[in-house]
N, C-alpha and C positions, 0 to 999 in steps of 0.2 A: 671296217677301217678304224684304226686307233685314233684317239683324240690328238689333235695337233694344234693346241692353242699357241699363239705367238707369244711365248715367254720362254724362260729357261736360262741356259748357261750364259748366253750373251748378256742377259739382263744382269745376272750376278756379276759377271766380269766387268761390265760397264760401271756398275755401282762401286766395285772395288777400285777400279782405275780412277774414278772421280774422287773417292776418298783419299787415295794416295796423292793425287794432284793437289787437292785442297791442303793436305798436310804439308806438302813440299813448298807451297806458296805462302804459308803462314809466316808472319814476321817474328823476329826476336825469339825470346825464350819459349814462346808457345810452340814454335816449330819443333823443338826437341822434346816437348812434353808428350808422354805416352797417351795414345788415344784409346780409351776403354773399348775393349772388344765386346761385341754383342754375340753371346754364345747361344746357340739354339737350345731349346729345352731337351733334357736327356730323353733318349728314345726308350720306348717300352718294349721289352722282350716278351715272347709268347709264353703262356703257361706251359708247364711241362707234364701236365696230366689232363685227363678229360678225353673228349672225342675229337680226333683230327680227321680232316678229309681234304682230298686233292681234287678240285672240281674244274679242271681246265676244259673238259669236254661238255660241260653244261652244269649250271648251278641248280641247287635245290636246298631248301631251308632246314631240313632235318633228315636224319638217317632213316632208313627203312625200320619200321617199328616205333618211330616217333622220338628217338633219342636226339637230344639237342646237340648241336655242333659247337665245340669250344674254340677250335682253331681251324681255319680254312684257307686254302690258296685258291684264288680265282683270277681270271684274266683281267687285264687292265680295262677291257671293254665292258666288264660286268660290274654290277653294284656290289658293295660289301654286304656281308650278312649281319644284320643288327644283332647285337649281343655277343658276337664272337670276336676273337682276335683274327683280323683279316690280313692276309699277305697277298700283294698284288703282283701278278706275273707280268714281267716285261722281258722281251727277247732283246737283250742289250747288245748282242754281238752278231746277230743275223737278222734278216728281215722276216716278217711274219707273212704267212699265206694271206693273199688278198690285198697286199700293200704294193702291188706292182706299180700302180699309178703314182703313189707317193714317191717311191724310190726311183722311178723313171726320171724325175727331176733332179736326182742326186746320184747319178751313176758314178760320178767321180769319187764317191765315198765307199763304193763297193770294190771288192777284190776282183782283179782281172788276172787271167793266166797269161802265159808268155805270148799267146796269139792275140791278146786283147779281148778275149771272151770273158764274160762274167762267170765267176766260180760259183757253182751250185753245190750245196751240201749233198753228198751222195746218199746219206741216210734219210734226208728230208728234201727231196728234189723240188719242192715248192718254196725252198728258202735259199736266198742268196747270202753271201758272207760279207760282213762289213770289214773294212780295212782301216784299223786304227793306228797304222804305222808311223804317221807323222802328226805333228801338233795341229797342222791345218786340217788333217783328216778328222782328228778327234774333236776339234772345235765344230766342224760341220756336222758330225754325228750327234753331238750334244744339242745342236740347234734343232735337230729333227726329233730326237728321243728324250731330250731333257724335259720338254713339256709333258711327255707321257708320264715320266716319273713324278713330276709335280702334280699331274692330274690325279695320280693315285692318292696323294695326300689330300687334295681338294675334295675327292670323292668320299674320304673317310677311312681309307685303309690305314693299317698300323705299320706295315712293313712292305718292302718290295723285294721280290726275287728276281735276280738278274741272270737270265739263262744264257748258255753257251759261252761262259767265261773261258772255256778250254779250247776255243778255236785255234789259238796259237799252237796247241799240241797236235792238231789235226791237219793244219794247212801250213806247209813250210814257208810260204811267202809272208805269213803274218809274223810281225816282230813281237817277241814276248814282252819287251819293255813297253812297247806301244800299247799292247793289250792291257798290261797292268796299269799303265797311266790312265787309260780310259776307264778301267774299273774304279780307280781311285777317284776320278772325276764324278762318276755316277754316285759313289758312296758319299762324297762331300755334298753333292746336290741333294741327295735323299735326306741326309742328316740335317741339312739346312731347312728342309721341308718338314722335319719332325718324324721322318720314317726310319725305322730300323732297316737294315739291309742284310739280305740272306745270300750267302755264297751258294751257287748252284753247281753241284758236281765239282770236277777238278780236284780230286782227292790229293793229288801230288803237291798242291800248293796251299793246303789249309792253313799252315802256320803263317806263311807269307800273307795270305788273304786276310787273316785275322789281325796279325801284328802290324803289318806294313800297309795294307790296303784299307783296313778299317771295317771289314765285315763284322757283323754282330752275331749272326746265327748262320745255320746252314740248312739247305734243302738238298737231300741226296736221294737219287734214284739208283736202286740195284746195288747198294753198297754191300749187302749180305751176299748177293750172287757173285760179286767180285772180291769178296773177302777184304773189304777196305773200310768197314764201319768205324774202326778205331781211329782212322785218320781224321774223322770228323769229331767223334765224341771225346777224343783225347784233347782236342783243341777247344771245342765249343761246349764241352760238358753236356748237360741235358738239353741245351738249346739247339737241337737237331731235329728236323722233320724228315722222316725216312719213309720212302715209298718203294715197295717191291712189286714186281709184275710176275704173273704165273709162268709165262714162257721162259723168262730168264731164270727163275728158280728151278724149273724143270731141267734146263740145260746144265745148271750147276749141281743137279742131283740133290736139291734141297726141297723140303716142304716148308710151308709157312710156320708150322709148329717149330721146326728147326730154327728158323729165324728168331722167333720169339724167345727161344732158349739161349740165344747168344748173349754173352756177357757185355759185348761192346755195342749192342744195338742201341738205337735211340729210344727213350721212353715213349715217344709218340711214333710208333711204327705201324704202317698199314699195308695191306695188299690191295691193289687196284687193278682193274682191267687195263690193258695197254692203251685202248682208245679213250679211257677216262669218261665213258658215257654216263649220263645222268641216271640217278636211281630210278628204277622202273623200266628202263630201256633194255632191249635185248643185249646180252653180253655184259651187263653190269656185274662187277665183282667188287666186293668190299669185305675185308676182315681187318681186325685190329688186335694187337697183342694186349 
């Protein structure tokens, strides 16, 4: 179960409303005086060289052979790796496996079909789809997942990766504007907590995600297999973390050597097994360009 501390978007909103109310009630000239804004510290972006690893299936502190890890993505339930740049994985637009009890209390925030049944992601049948189509929906989602994002910062992560940004492209009932508004709310919350924010996939909106929604870097899976790496590197430059999987490369008729030879690939590009198992476990695959 992910952490669900009772803090988050509602606290930020309440503070903002209180400040606005106080300013509007102030007498005389002071009411029109500008109130200095408190800006969060600039976020830190990951290094663009060194050893990168994607450890959602299990954490380990060094590569096979003893190589130190410089950049790592781990789940929000895991501890960050000391000495590395740590990206915290949060499923921002769907539920995570094992969270049924949590979301049973918030079914109104989940997408339902025309028959009133909960919509399940066909590719990940243990994940339900969040519905960010209205302001009330987005506020409710942030009340649940905002504390998870803040928990990443409290734990010592440097950035957060928000998965399934592209649900609006896969489910017709999800409003694109609503999905973008939720993404922007996540970004603002993360930046306020000192975290950089990674766009996850959704190659078709990289420019919008960066320029309008405020994402700082990207995490992309299978961009070489889908011939879309330039969509990320043209926008985010070297601040792209790229993961490829053997089965997808086979289907695309590519080898990992082919990937490493691409002009538009990310500097930190790796090959991992589809299940992302920990080093030393059966099926573990890891290569880096």
